[in-house]
C-alpha positions as CSV (number, residue, x, y, z in Angstrom):
1,X,-74.8,-113.6,191.4
2,X,-72.4,-110.9,190.2
3,X,-73.3,-111.5,186.6
4,X,-77.0,-110.8,187.3
5,X,-76.2,-107.3,188.3
6,X,-74.2,-106.4,185.2
7,X,-75.7,-103.6,183.1
8,X,-76.6,-105.4,179.9
9,X,-79.9,-106.9,178.6
10,X,-80.7,-110.6,178.3
11,X,-79.3,-111.9,175.1
12,X,-76.8,-109.1,174.7
13,X,-73.6,-111.1,175.2
14,X,-74.8,-114.2,173.4
15,X,-75.8,-112.1,170.3
16,X,-72.3,-110.5,170.3
17,X,-70.6,-113.8,170.6
18,X,-72.8,-115.2,167.8
19,X,-72.0,-112.3,165.4
20,X,-68.3,-112.5,166.2
21,X,-68.1,-116.3,165.5
22,X,-70.4,-116.0,162.5
23,X,-68.4,-113.3,160.8
24,X,-65.0,-114.8,161.7
25,X,-65.7,-118.4,160.9
26,X,-67.2,-117.6,157.5
27,X,-64.4,-115.2,156.6
28,X,-61.7,-117.7,157.6
29,X,-63.4,-120.5,155.8
30,X,-63.6,-118.5,152.5
31,X,-60.0,-117.3,153.0
32,X,-58.9,-120.9,153.5
33,X,-60.6,-122.0,150.3
34,X,-58.7,-119.2,148.5
35,X,-55.4,-119.1,150.3
36,X,-54.5,-122.8,150.5
37,X,-54.8,-123.4,146.8
38,X,-52.7,-120.3,146.2
39,X,-50.0,-121.5,148.6
40,X,-50.1,-124.9,146.9
41,X,-49.6,-123.3,143.5
42,X,-46.8,-121.1,144.7
43,X,-45.2,-124.0,146.5
44,X,-45.1,-126.3,143.4
45,X,-44.7,-123.9,140.6
46,X,-41.8,-121.6,139.4
47,X,-42.6,-118.6,137.3
48,X,-41.3,-115.1,136.7
49,X,-42.4,-112.7,139.4
50,X,-42.9,-115.4,142.1
51,X,-40.6,-113.6,144.5
52,X,-42.7,-110.4,144.1
53,X,-45.9,-112.3,144.7
54,X,-44.5,-113.8,147.9
55,X,-43.3,-110.3,149.0
56,X,-46.8,-108.9,148.5
57,X,-48.3,-111.7,150.6
58,X,-45.8,-111.2,153.4
59,X,-46.4,-107.4,153.3
60,X,-50.1,-108.1,153.6
61,X,-49.6,-109.8,156.9
62,X,-48.8,-106.4,158.4
63,X,-51.3,-104.3,156.4
64,X,-53.1,-101.8,158.7
65,X,-56.6,-103.0,159.4
66,X,-58.2,-99.6,159.3
67,X,-56.9,-99.1,155.8
68,X,-58.5,-102.4,154.8
69,X,-61.7,-101.2,156.5
70,X,-61.7,-98.0,154.5
71,X,-61.1,-99.8,151.2
72,X,-64.0,-102.2,151.9
73,X,-66.2,-99.3,153.0
74,X,-65.6,-97.6,149.7
75,X,-66.3,-100.7,147.8
76,X,-69.7,-101.3,149.4
77,X,-70.7,-97.6,149.6
78,X,-73.1,-96.0,147.2
79,X,-70.2,-94.6,145.2
80,X,-68.3,-97.9,145.2
81,X,-68.4,-100.8,142.7
82,X,-70.6,-102.9,145.1
83,X,-72.9,-100.1,146.1
84,X,-75.9,-101.7,144.4
85,X,-75.7,-104.7,146.7
86,X,-76.4,-102.5,149.8
87,X,-73.8,-104.2,152.0
88,X,-72.7,-101.2,154.0
89,X,-72.9,-101.7,157.8
90,X,-73.8,-105.4,157.4
91,X,-72.2,-108.7,158.5
92,X,-71.4,-109.4,154.8
93,X,-69.2,-106.3,154.7
94,X,-67.5,-107.4,157.9
95,X,-66.8,-110.8,156.4
96,X,-65.2,-109.1,153.3
97,X,-63.0,-107.1,155.6
98,X,-61.9,-110.1,157.7
99,X,-61.4,-112.1,154.5
100,X,-58.8,-109.6,153.3
101,X,-57.1,-109.5,156.7
102,X,-57.0,-113.3,157.2
103,X,-55.8,-114.2,153.7
104,X,-52.2,-113.0,153.9
105,X,-51.3,-115.0,157.1
106,X,-53.1,-118.1,156.0
107,X,-51.3,-118.0,152.6
108,X,-47.9,-117.1,153.9
109,X,-47.8,-119.7,156.7
110,X,-49.3,-122.4,154.5
111,X,-46.6,-121.6,151.8
112,X,-43.9,-121.8,154.5
113,X,-45.2,-125.2,155.6
114,X,-45.3,-126.6,152.1
115,X,-41.9,-125.3,151.1
116,X,-40.5,-126.4,154.4
117,X,-41.1,-130.1,153.6
118,X,-37.8,-131.8,152.6
119,X,-37.2,-132.4,149.0
120,X,-36.4,-136.0,150.0
121,X,-40.1,-136.6,150.5
122,X,-40.9,-135.5,147.0
123,X,-38.1,-137.6,145.6
124,X,-39.1,-140.7,147.5
125,X,-42.7,-140.4,146.2
126,X,-41.4,-140.2,142.6
127,X,-38.9,-143.1,143.1
128,X,-41.8,-145.3,144.3
129,X,-43.6,-144.6,141.0
130,X,-45.8,-141.8,142.1
131,X,-47.1,-139.1,139.7
132,X,-46.6,-135.4,140.3
133,X,-50.0,-135.3,141.9
134,X,-49.1,-138.2,144.2
135,X,-45.9,-136.3,145.2
136,X,-47.9,-133.2,145.9
137,X,-50.4,-135.1,148.1
138,X,-47.5,-136.6,150.1
139,X,-46.1,-133.1,150.6
140,X,-49.4,-131.7,151.7
141,X,-49.8,-134.6,154.2
142,X,-46.5,-133.7,155.7
143,X,-47.4,-130.0,155.8
144,X,-50.8,-130.5,157.3
145,X,-49.9,-129.3,160.7
146,X,-48.4,-126.1,159.3
147,X,-51.5,-125.5,157.2
148,X,-53.8,-126.1,160.2
149,X,-51.6,-123.6,162.2
150,X,-52.0,-121.1,159.3
151,X,-55.8,-121.4,159.4
152,X,-55.9,-120.9,163.2
153,X,-53.6,-117.9,162.9
154,X,-56.0,-116.4,160.4
155,X,-58.9,-117.1,162.7
156,X,-57.0,-115.4,165.6
157,X,-56.5,-112.3,163.5
158,X,-60.1,-112.2,162.4
159,X,-61.7,-112.8,165.8
160,X,-59.5,-110.1,167.5
161,X,-60.0,-107.5,164.8
162,X,-61.3,-104.0,165.9
163,X,-60.6,-101.2,163.4
164,X,-61.9,-102.6,160.1
165,X,-65.0,-104.3,161.4
166,X,-65.9,-101.1,163.3
167,X,-65.6,-99.1,160.1
168,X,-67.5,-101.4,157.8
169,X,-70.0,-102.8,160.4
170,X,-70.9,-99.7,162.3
171,X,-71.0,-101.5,165.7
172,X,-74.9,-101.6,165.5
173,X,-77.4,-103.1,167.9
174,X,-81.2,-103.3,167.6
175,X,-83.5,-101.4,169.9
176,X,-83.8,-104.4,172.2
177,X,-80.0,-104.5,172.6
178,X,-79.4,-107.5,170.4
179,X,-76.3,-107.2,168.2
180,X,-76.6,-106.7,164.5
181,X,-73.0,-105.9,163.6
182,X,-71.4,-105.5,167.1
183,X,-68.6,-108.0,167.8
184,X,-66.7,-108.8,171.0
185,X,-63.9,-106.5,170.3
186,X,-66.0,-103.5,169.3
187,X,-68.3,-104.1,172.2
188,X,-65.4,-104.1,174.6
189,X,-64.1,-100.8,173.2
190,X,-67.6,-99.2,173.5
191,X,-68.3,-100.5,177.0
192,X,-64.9,-99.4,178.3
193,X,-65.4,-95.9,176.8
194,X,-68.8,-95.6,178.5
195,X,-67.4,-96.7,181.8
196,X,-69.1,-100.0,181.9
197,X,-66.0,-101.8,183.0
198,X,-67.8,-104.9,184.4
199,X,-69.5,-105.5,181.1
200,X,-66.2,-104.9,179.3
201,X,-64.5,-107.4,181.6
202,X,-67.1,-110.1,180.9
203,X,-66.8,-109.6,177.2
204,X,-63.0,-109.6,177.5
205,X,-63.1,-112.9,179.4
206,X,-65.3,-114.4,176.7
207,X,-62.8,-113.2,174.0
208,X,-59.8,-114.6,175.9
209,X,-61.6,-117.9,176.3
210,X,-62.1,-118.1,172.6
211,X,-58.5,-117.3,172.0
212,X,-57.4,-119.9,174.5
213,X,-59.6,-122.5,172.8
214,X,-57.9,-121.7,169.5
215,X,-54.4,-122.0,171.1
216,X,-55.5,-125.4,172.7
217,X,-56.3,-126.7,169.2
218,X,-52.9,-125.6,168.0
219,X,-51.2,-127.3,170.9
220,X,-53.2,-130.5,170.3
221,X,-52.2,-130.6,166.7
222,X,-48.6,-130.0,167.7
223,X,-48.6,-132.8,170.2
224,X,-50.1,-135.2,167.7
225,X,-47.4,-134.1,165.2
226,X,-44.6,-134.8,167.6
227,X,-46.0,-138.2,168.6
228,X,-46.1,-139.2,164.9
């Protein structure tokens, strides 16, 4: 009965959850499609400057989210290169921002998983007559848990992001209180600042539940990996 008395309109929480999941899942999916091939390339190829590329990726894991938000905001603003697409304060701009934030951890952790596979695995595949592609597939199979962990880590950073999505999304709701670009994290910040602590706590509980669900998936993969 306590939930009925909370000061938000019907559909407010569900719309915020939808926007949060929509933006984060698409951003992480696109980031995965980009990051995993890059990690595979770096893991199986030697070239001049490889160490520098890895350093840039590792540095990106700690890049300030507000700076990312400012860069994306400039890119989609009227003066920016993507200004003609009118993406400012839209879900698409938020996806761009979260893509940038999720890519470094997914790439770095995937690369660590791939390079962490013993050379004996590659050698065994070649001894058994496998091609270079066969050896690569065997390594990827061994590294699948680490790659899955990388994807979940990227999702964790995306779903919990505040600064960049606030800058590029604008934390907007429609006149009927339905979220357009408001996410769980930005809503929690707004509700807490307005003194709506009950609403903020409900939204915080939903966010924690999502994070726990992600952690449960990681533990499940880990248990399966140990059993195998």
